C-alpha positions, 0 to 999 in steps of 0.5 A, a space after each residue: 117450323 123447320 125443326 118441327 118438320 124434321 121431327 115429324 119426318 124422323 117420327 115417320 122414319 123411325 118405324 121404317 128404320 126399325 123394320 129395316 133392322 128387324 128385316 136385316 136381322 131376319 136376313 142374318 138369321 136366315 143366312 145363319 139358318 141355311 149354314 146350319 141346315 147344310 151342316 145338319 144335312 151333311 150329318 143326317 144324310 151321312 154325306 161323304 162328299 160336298 154339299 152345294 146349291 146345285 146338288 149333293 156331290 157325294 155318297 149319302 145314306 139319309 137317315 141310315 135307311 139303306 144300310 149303305 151309301 148310295 148316290 142320288 141321281 135326280 139332282 134338285 128333287 128331295 132326298 128319299 125318306 123310305 126305301 123303295 123296291 129296286 130294279 137293275 140296269 146294265 152299266 158296266 162302267 158305273 157298276 165297276 166303280 160303285 162296286 169298288 168305291 161306293 163305301 169310301 170314306 174319303 170326301 174327294 173320292 166320294 165327290 168324284 164318284 158322285 160326279 161320274 155317276 151323275 154325269 152317266 145316269 142323272 136326269 139332270 147331269 148338268 147339275 154335276 158340273 154346276 156343283 164342281 163350278 161352285 166348288 171351284 173344281 178342286 184339284 183333289 176331286 179333279 184328280 180322283 175323277 181322272 183316276 176313276 175314269 181311267 181305272 174303269 176304262 181299263 177294268 170295267 166289263 163286260 168280261 170274257 173267259 177265253 181258252 184254246 184247246 189244242 191236240 199235242 198227241 194222238 191222245 193228249 192235248 193242252 188248253 192254253 191262253 186261259 184268261 179273263 179279260 175286261 171290255 178293254 182286253 186287259 187281263 184280270 188277275 186273282 179270280 177263280 176259274 173252274 175248267 171242265 173236260 167233256 168227252 173222256 179225258 182228265 186233267 194232268 194236274 188233277 187227275 179228274 175232269 175238273 181243274 181249279 185255277 186262279 186267273 193271272 195277268 198273263 194267260 194260263 195253260 193246262 194239259 190233259 190226257 184222253 181216256 177213251 176214243 172220241 172228241 174232247 171239249 173244254 169249258 170254264 167259268 169264273 165268279 166274283 167279278 166286279 159286275 156290270 149291273 147297277 141297282 136303281 131305287 125308284 122315287 118314293 113319290 113325285 118330287 123325290 130322287 132316285 138313288 143307285 147302288 152297286 148291283 153285285 158281283 157277276 160271273 162269266 163262262 167260256 169255252 173252245 167251240 172246236 173239240 179235239 179228236 182223241 185216239 188212244 194209242 196202245 203199246 203192243 209188244 211183239 215176239 218172234 219164234 222160229 218153227 225149229 231152231 236146229 233143223 235137219 237138212 231139207 226141213 222147212 223153217 218159218 217164223 211166227 209173230 205173236 203180239 199182245 197189248 194192241 188196241 182191240 179190233 184194230 189192224 197194224 202193218 208189220 215187216 219180217 226179215 231174216 239175217 245171216 249172223 254166221 260167225 258173229 260174236 255179237 249179232 248185228 241185223 243190218 241191211 248188209 247182212 239181210 237175206 230175205 224180208 217181207 210184210 204182213 198185217 195183224 188184227 188184234 182180237 178183243 184181248 188185244 192179241 194177234 198171231 201170224 204164223 208161216 212167215 219167211 219160210 225156206 228149206 234148210 241146207 247143210 251149209 253151217 249157216 246161222 240165221 235170225 229173224 226180226 219181226 216188227 210192227 209199224 206205228 199207226 194212229 191206234 198202236 205204237 211201233 214195236 221193236 225186237 233185238 237181233 239174235 235172240 235164241 227164240 228167233 235164231 236157226 242153226 243149219 247142219 255143217 257140211 259133210 266132212 272133207 267136202 265135195 271132190 274137186 277136179 276130174 283127176 282127183 275124182 279118178 284117184 279117189 275112185 280107183 284108190 277106193 276100189 283097190 281098197 275095197 277089193 285088195 285092202 290097203 295098197 302097198 308095193 306093186 299095188 301102189 305102183 299100179 295105182 300110180 300108173 293108173 292115175 298117170 294113164 287116166 290123166 294122160 287120157 284126159 289130156 289127149 281127149 281135150 286136145 282131140 276136142 280142140 283139134 276137132 273144133 279147130 
């Protein structure tokens, strides 16, 4: 009875055991199929990263449909099978990293990039953390996440091109502090910059209104020179920057994921909003000419100032001075030997020339003096100052010498001269008695003068 009962129970359990074995086999086969599916998925999806139950943590290109790696951002939905029409959104941090690392072939770097992108743009960002939890937060991926975040914080946009336009002279200037910076203020090196001048000036380095530079890690500078009067402004632009746009492919249907890719390079422009007022400075030359270099006694002498090379239509103040250089082996014009001076003003005609006659006039005497004129113009905003050498022939006057013997001095000398002259004219050269008479007359004249002086003094007394 007991044996029969056991056999009956065994017979009843046999099919169940078989079913259990079959079911166990199914389970085992199922597990093997899942593992195989993961491996197959990684191959067909071109996964650069890691497959987890939470999400694909890496870059993909399912079926090669995109022609490049992309990242899914609706974790849990199905992978796309067709490419949809994309749009673009602004996300400078993600755009910078996608532009630089989206096509990486490094699995840890691909996973780190996908983690950052999913945390920023995924409809279910917690899936990124869940994926890392499954993987046990591997050191390689964690290090890449930190490195990529730090790099983006330093170099991601938006980008700025700045510059300062400064006047260094009446018609010259310098554009300094030329630099491209990221959102953090870090200078970006290696990008082309084109600078353009407006308003009538050219770059010293190129000789034209445009100048090409390459951005550096330190600010650049460039000088310019004005070509016409008026304001000069500067602007610039740069292209090929990392960009701040992300391309988003919408889902092909409900239940499918969106994907993202790099939005392309960007450009930036900048300027200094304050123009510099250019005033071109002409360099006139002056020439002084006296009216008569060897005048006669009683003549009036003046000098004429002639200038050329000034800015047409402008005025410029000047001074004239006359110096006594008599007896100088080498002419020197200083305040010590200045005789006379004055001021004048010139107005340049359309040809940039000016003439001012009649300066420093005086009347010549027989004193043997040698005078020289020096006329100069003072610097203005439009014209540079002029200079002139001292003692040039065209600006020097030589006076007649005094009469031979000079003027008579003293009444006694005058008396002798008169009497002597009279005898000489009436009687010829005095000799013998004539000489004695001459001497007597002179003595008498002297005595008479002395008597007259004493008489005057006694009267005053």
